N, C-alpha and C positions, 0 to 999 in steps of 0.2 A: 445548206444552211437555211435557206428560205423555207424548206419543207418543215424543219424543226421549229422555226419561229412562227409559222402560221400564215394566215391570210394577209396580215399587215407587214410581212417581211420586206417587201419592196420599199416601204417608207421608213424603214429603220436604218439609221446612218451607222457608219463604222464604229464610232465611239459607243453608241447604244448597244451594238452587237457585242463589242468587247465587254461591256458592263454586264450584259445578259449572260454571256459565257462565264464570266468570273463568278456571277451569282450561282449559276448552275453547278459549277465546280465546287464552290463553298458548301452548297447544300449537300452535294454528293459526299464530300469529305465528312461532314457532320453525320450523315446517315451511316457511313462506314464506322465512324467512332462509336455511334450509338449501338450499332450491331455488335461490334467487338465487345463493348461493355456488357450488353445483354448476354452474349455468348459466354463471357467470363463468369457472370453471375450464375447462369444456368449450370455451368460446370461445377459450381461450388454448392448448389442446392442438392442435397442428397436424400434418398429414400432410406428406410431402415436397413435395407440390404446392402447399402453402401454405393449403389449405382446413382449416378447423377441424372438430373432432368435432361441434360444434354445427351447423356448416353441413351436414354429412352427416345429422345427425338431422333438421334442417328439410327437407332434400330427401326423406328417407325418409317423414316425416310427410305431405308434400305428395302423394307417390305413393300412400300409403295412403288419403288422403282422396279422391283422384281415382278410385281403384278402387272405393270405397264408393258413389260418386255415379254 
C-alpha cells in the first residue's frame, strides 16, 4: 500500500488510507462508465458501408496485435 501512496505513505493514517482507496475506486468506476458510454456511442456511429467506428477500431487493433506477434 505504501508503494502506491508514495513517499508520504508512512504518515497517512488508516482513515485517510480508507478515504484514499474509496476515492480511487470511485474514479475507476467513473472511468469504466465513461468508457462504456464511449464504446456504445462508437458502435452506433456508422460509415456509408454500414460498418461502425467501433468495427474499424477492432480491425485496427487486430492488425496492430498481429504485427507485434
